[in-house]
C-alpha positions as CSV (number, residue, x, y, z in Angstrom):
1,M,0.0,0.0,0.0
2,K,1.3,3.4,-1.0
3,R,1.0,6.0,1.9
4,I,0.7,9.6,0.9
5,A,0.9,12.5,3.4
6,I,-1.1,15.5,2.2
7,D,-1.1,19.0,3.5
8,A,-4.8,19.5,3.3
9,M,-4.7,23.2,4.2
10,G,-2.2,24.2,1.5
11,G,-3.3,26.2,-1.6
12,D,-5.7,28.9,-2.6
13,N,-8.7,26.4,-2.8
14,A,-7.9,24.3,0.3
15,P,-9.3,22.3,1.8
16,Q,-12.2,22.0,-0.7
17,A,-10.1,21.3,-3.9
18,V,-7.7,19.0,-2.0
19,I,-10.4,16.8,-0.5
20,Q,-12.3,16.6,-3.8
21,G,-9.2,15.4,-5.5
22,V,-8.5,12.9,-2.7
23,N,-12.1,11.6,-2.9
24,Q,-11.7,10.8,-6.6
25,A,-8.2,9.3,-6.2
26,L,-9.4,6.9,-3.5
27,K,-12.2,5.7,-5.8
28,D,-9.8,5.1,-8.7
29,F,-6.8,3.7,-6.9
30,D,-7.2,0.9,-4.4
31,D,-3.5,0.7,-3.6
32,I,-3.1,4.1,-1.9
33,E,-3.6,5.3,1.7
34,I,-4.1,9.0,2.3
35,Q,-3.1,10.9,5.5
36,L,-4.7,14.3,5.6
37,Y,-3.0,16.9,7.8
38,G,-5.2,19.8,8.8
39,D,-8.3,21.2,10.5
40,E,-10.6,18.2,11.0
41,A,-13.7,20.4,11.4
42,K,-13.1,21.8,7.9
43,I,-12.0,18.5,6.3
44,N,-14.7,16.2,7.6
45,P,-17.8,17.7,5.9
46,L,-16.0,17.4,2.5
47,L,-14.5,14.0,2.9
48,E,-16.2,10.8,1.6
49,M,-15.1,8.4,4.3
50,N,-13.0,5.5,3.4
51,N,-11.0,3.0,5.5
52,R,-7.9,4.1,3.5
53,V,-8.0,7.8,4.6
54,S,-7.2,9.3,8.0
55,I,-7.2,12.8,9.4
56,I,-4.4,14.1,11.6
57,H,-5.9,17.2,13.2
58,T,-4.0,20.5,13.5
59,E,-5.3,24.1,13.3
60,E,-1.8,25.5,12.6
61,K,-0.8,26.1,9.0
62,I,1.8,27.8,6.9
63,T,0.6,30.8,4.8
64,Y,2.0,32.4,1.7
65,D,3.1,35.3,3.8
66,D,5.3,33.2,6.1
67,E,9.1,33.3,5.6
68,P,9.8,29.7,4.6
69,A,12.8,28.6,6.8
70,K,11.4,30.4,9.9
71,A,8.0,28.9,9.4
72,I,9.4,25.4,9.3
73,R,11.3,25.9,12.5
74,R,8.7,27.8,14.4
75,K,5.4,26.3,13.3
76,K,6.2,22.8,14.4
77,D,2.5,21.8,14.4
78,A,1.7,23.2,10.9
79,S,0.0,20.8,8.6
80,M,2.9,20.8,6.1
81,V,5.5,20.2,8.8
82,L,3.6,17.3,10.4
83,A,3.2,15.7,7.0
84,A,6.9,16.1,6.3
85,K,7.8,14.5,9.7
86,A,5.5,11.6,8.9
87,V,7.6,10.9,5.8
88,K,10.9,11.3,7.7
89,D,9.7,8.9,10.4
90,G,8.6,6.3,7.9
91,Q,4.9,6.7,8.6
92,A,4.3,7.9,5.0
93,D,6.0,7.3,1.7
94,A,5.5,10.7,0.0
95,L,4.7,14.3,0.8
96,F,2.3,16.5,-1.2
97,S,1.2,20.1,-0.8
98,A,-0.2,23.0,-2.8
99,G,0.9,25.5,-0.2
100,N,3.9,27.9,0.2
101,T,6.5,26.7,-2.3
102,G,9.5,28.0,-0.3
103,A,8.3,26.3,2.9
104,L,7.8,23.0,1.1
105,L,11.3,23.2,-0.3
106,A,12.6,23.9,3.2
107,A,10.6,21.0,4.6
108,G,12.0,18.7,1.9
109,F,15.6,19.8,2.5
110,F,15.6,20.0,6.3
111,I,13.0,17.4,7.4
112,V,12.8,14.7,4.6
113,G,16.5,15.1,3.7
114,R,18.5,14.7,0.5
115,I,19.8,11.5,-1.1
116,K,23.5,10.9,-0.3
117,N,25.9,12.1,-3.1
118,I,23.3,14.6,-4.6
119,D,24.7,18.1,-4.1
120,R,21.5,20.1,-4.7
121,P,18.0,18.8,-5.1
122,G,16.1,20.5,-7.9
123,L,12.4,21.3,-8.8
124,M,11.1,19.5,-11.9
125,S,7.8,19.6,-13.7
126,T,6.4,18.0,-16.9
127,L,5.5,20.8,-19.3
128,P,3.3,20.6,-22.4
129,T,4.4,20.1,-26.0
130,I,2.4,20.4,-29.2
131,D,2.3,16.6,-29.7
132,G,1.0,16.1,-26.2
133,K,3.9,14.0,-25.0
134,G,5.4,16.7,-22.8
135,F,9.0,17.2,-21.5
136,D,10.6,17.3,-18.1
137,M,12.5,20.5,-17.0
138,M,14.6,21.3,-14.0
139,D,15.6,23.2,-12.1
140,L,12.5,25.4,-12.0
141,G,13.4,27.5,-9.0
142,A,14.5,25.5,-6.1
143,N,17.9,27.2,-6.4
144,A,18.7,30.7,-7.7
145,E,22.2,29.7,-8.7
146,N,23.7,26.4,-9.9
147,T,27.0,24.9,-10.8
148,A,27.7,22.8,-13.9
149,H,27.8,19.7,-11.7
150,H,24.4,20.5,-10.4
151,L,23.1,20.6,-14.0
152,Y,24.8,17.3,-14.7
153,Q,23.1,15.7,-11.8
154,Y,19.7,17.2,-12.9
155,A,20.2,15.5,-16.2
156,I,20.6,12.1,-14.5
157,M,17.6,12.6,-12.2
158,G,15.4,14.0,-15.0
159,S,16.3,11.1,-17.2
160,F,15.4,8.6,-14.5
161,Y,12.1,10.3,-14.0
162,A,11.2,10.4,-17.7
163,Q,12.2,6.8,-18.1
164,H,10.6,5.2,-15.0
165,V,7.6,7.5,-14.4
166,R,6.6,8.7,-17.9
167,G,7.8,5.6,-19.7
168,V,10.2,7.3,-22.1
169,A,12.6,4.5,-23.2
170,K,15.7,6.5,-23.9
171,P,15.1,10.1,-22.8
172,R,16.7,12.8,-25.0
173,I,18.5,15.3,-22.8
174,G,18.9,18.9,-23.9
175,L,20.8,21.7,-22.2
176,L,18.9,25.0,-22.4
177,N,21.1,27.6,-24.0
178,N,21.0,30.7,-26.2
179,G,21.9,28.7,-29.3
180,T,22.3,25.1,-30.4
181,E,26.0,25.4,-31.3
182,E,28.4,23.6,-29.0
183,S,30.4,26.8,-28.5
184,K,27.4,28.9,-27.3
185,G,26.7,30.0,-23.8
186,D,28.3,31.4,-20.7
187,P,31.0,29.5,-18.7
188,L,28.3,27.6,-16.7
189,R,26.6,26.3,-19.9
190,K,29.9,25.4,-21.6
191,E,31.2,23.4,-18.6
192,A,27.8,21.7,-18.2
193,F,27.9,20.7,-21.9
194,E,31.3,19.0,-21.4
195,L,30.1,17.0,-18.4
196,L,26.9,15.9,-20.2
197,A,28.7,15.0,-23.4
198,A,31.3,12.9,-21.5
199,D,28.7,10.6,-19.9
200,S,27.9,7.8,-22.4
201,N,25.0,6.6,-20.2
202,L,23.1,9.8,-21.0
203,N,21.3,10.4,-24.3
204,F,22.6,13.9,-24.5
205,I,21.5,15.7,-27.7
206,G,23.3,19.0,-27.1
207,N,22.1,22.6,-26.6
208,V,18.4,23.5,-27.2
209,E,16.7,26.8,-27.4
210,A,13.7,28.0,-25.5
211,R,11.7,28.6,-28.7
212,D,11.8,24.9,-29.5
213,L,10.7,23.5,-26.2
214,M,7.1,23.1,-27.0
215,S,8.0,21.4,-30.3
216,G,9.3,18.4,-28.3
217,V,13.0,19.0,-29.1
218,A,13.9,17.1,-26.0
219,D,12.4,14.8,-23.3
220,V,14.4,16.3,-20.5
221,V,15.7,19.9,-20.4
222,V,18.2,21.0,-17.8
223,T,19.0,24.6,-16.7
224,D,19.8,26.7,-13.6
225,G,16.9,27.5,-11.3
226,F,16.7,31.2,-12.1
227,T,16.5,30.6,-15.8
228,G,14.1,27.6,-15.4
229,N,11.7,29.6,-13.3
230,A,11.7,32.5,-15.7
231,V,11.0,30.1,-18.7
232,L,8.2,28.4,-16.7
233,K,6.4,31.6,-15.9
234,T,6.8,32.9,-19.5
235,M,5.2,29.7,-20.8
236,E,2.3,30.1,-18.2
237,G,1.8,33.7,-19.1
238,T,1.9,33.0,-22.9
239,A,-0.7,30.3,-22.6
240,I,-3.0,32.5,-20.5
241,G,-2.5,35.4,-22.9
242,I,-3.3,33.3,-26.0
243,M,-6.5,31.9,-24.5
244,S,-7.6,35.4,-23.3
245,Q,-6.9,37.0,-26.7
246,L,-8.8,34.2,-28.5
247,K,-11.8,34.7,-26.2
248,Q,-11.8,38.5,-26.7
249,T,-11.5,38.1,-30.5
250,V,-14.5,35.8,-30.6
251,L,-16.6,38.1,-28.3
252,A,-15.8,41.1,-30.4
253,G,-16.1,39.4,-33.8
254,G,-19.8,39.5,-34.1
255,F,-22.2,36.7,-35.2
256,K,-19.8,35.0,-37.7
257,A,-17.0,34.8,-35.2
258,K,-19.3,33.3,-32.6
259,L,-20.6,30.8,-35.1
260,G,-17.1,29.8,-36.0
261,A,-16.1,29.4,-32.4
262,L,-19.2,27.2,-31.9
263,L,-18.2,25.0,-34.8
264,L,-14.6,24.8,-33.5
265,K,-15.6,24.2,-29.9
266,K,-14.1,20.8,-29.6
267,D,-10.9,21.9,-31.3
268,L,-10.6,24.9,-29.0
269,K,-11.0,22.7,-25.9
270,K,-8.2,20.5,-27.2
271,L,-6.0,23.7,-27.7
272,K,-6.7,24.7,-24.1
273,S,-5.9,21.3,-22.9
274,S,-2.6,21.2,-24.8
275,L,-1.5,24.3,-23.0
276,D,-2.5,23.0,-19.5
277,Y,0.1,21.0,-17.7
278,S,-2.0,20.4,-14.6
279,D,-3.0,17.0,-15.9
280,A,0.7,15.9,-15.7
281,G,0.7,16.5,-11.9
282,G,2.8,18.8,-9.7
283,A,6.4,19.9,-9.6
284,V,8.7,17.2,-8.0
285,L,11.6,18.1,-5.7
286,L,14.0,15.5,-7.1
287,G,17.0,14.4,-5.0
288,L,15.3,13.8,-1.7
289,K,14.9,10.5,0.3
290,A,11.2,10.4,-0.6
291,P,8.9,12.0,-3.2
292,V,8.0,15.6,-2.3
293,V,5.6,17.1,-4.8
294,K,4.3,20.7,-5.1
295,A,1.0,21.4,-6.8
296,H,0.2,24.9,-8.1
297,G,-1.4,27.2,-5.4
298,S,-4.5,27.6,-7.5
299,S,-4.9,23.9,-8.2
300,D,-8.4,22.6,-8.6
301,A,-9.7,19.1,-7.8
302,K,-8.5,17.8,-11.2
303,A,-4.9,19.0,-10.5
304,I,-4.9,17.5,-7.0
305,Y,-6.1,14.2,-8.4
306,S,-3.5,14.3,-11.2
307,T,-0.7,14.9,-8.6
308,I,-1.8,12.0,-6.5
309,R,-1.8,9.8,-9.6
310,Q,1.7,11.1,-10.4
311,I,3.0,10.3,-6.8
312,R,1.5,6.8,-7.1
313,S,3.5,6.3,-10.3
314,M,6.6,7.5,-8.7
315,L,6.2,5.1,-5.8
316,D,5.2,2.3,-8.1
317,S,8.5,2.7,-10.1
318,D,10.6,2.9,-7.0
319,L,12.2,6.1,-8.4
320,V,14.0,7.1,-5.2
321,E,15.7,3.8,-4.6
322,K,16.9,3.6,-8.2
323,S,18.3,7.2,-7.9
324,V,20.1,6.2,-4.7
325,Q,21.7,3.2,-6.5
326,E,22.7,5.3,-9.5
327,F,24.4,8.0,-7.5
328,E,26.2,5.4,-5.4
329,R,27.5,3.9,-8.7
330,L,28.7,7.3,-9.9
331,K,30.5,7.9,-6.6
332,N,32.3,4.6,-7.0
333,D,33.2,5.0,-10.7
């Protein structure tokens, strides 16, 4: 049985969206147990009772205004902190929250702990491509600065995730750069290129540009946290902008435009779906001793459900143990 500790009070729509997603996941997956950490009085009316779900009551929670490291130290009974401790103590196999990102990263680093031989855990998410297959990208902001060796380790972890969780047989790894030529980039990118190219176990395809990401140029894209976070938010903003402009054009276009939109309704829904990465689950903090996953703060029930499904796949594939073995091998080589 896969045991998932969930911060039921994290996120803009908590606990309603969280519990709705949990209810659906419990119906669809009979091999998971859910531990909900939060205010029992707010959770109970929403929860469809099941012998595979339990509530660990606490009224303390971490808000978006809290300073992450201080909140983890001072709010010892916060729902996120208690869920992280359950993972550390072996009472749960994975941690999930849609709350304060910085606090969850801190909980992952300081409570759950990192895998031995991994220098710097990174935040990874599966982002959309035109063909619907998606690509994994890290770091998306767990670290503002990275070394070339960090990027090399991200390639290994990202490749493992793509292979064992998403089922990509031989993941193509690309290094995000300002050009595809080998000579392009700053010292960080050039050194990272050399490390990636030297490892024959990696399917490294070279430098890739941001404009080609949604065309499926690579299965795994590695970059530093500052750049990754900027690219992620640019993609989010572009998707929102495209759908907003399309809606305004239809509304301002008169009868013919509305009729055309009606005829294209199914296709427009497909377009919207192709730009929405919530169906792939949350952002994973790779490099820790257990899966720690962050859903978007505005996650609805569908996104919560998708993230639980994602965590189930991670536990099913034994991703963490395989990562431990790989990094132990690298140390001994």
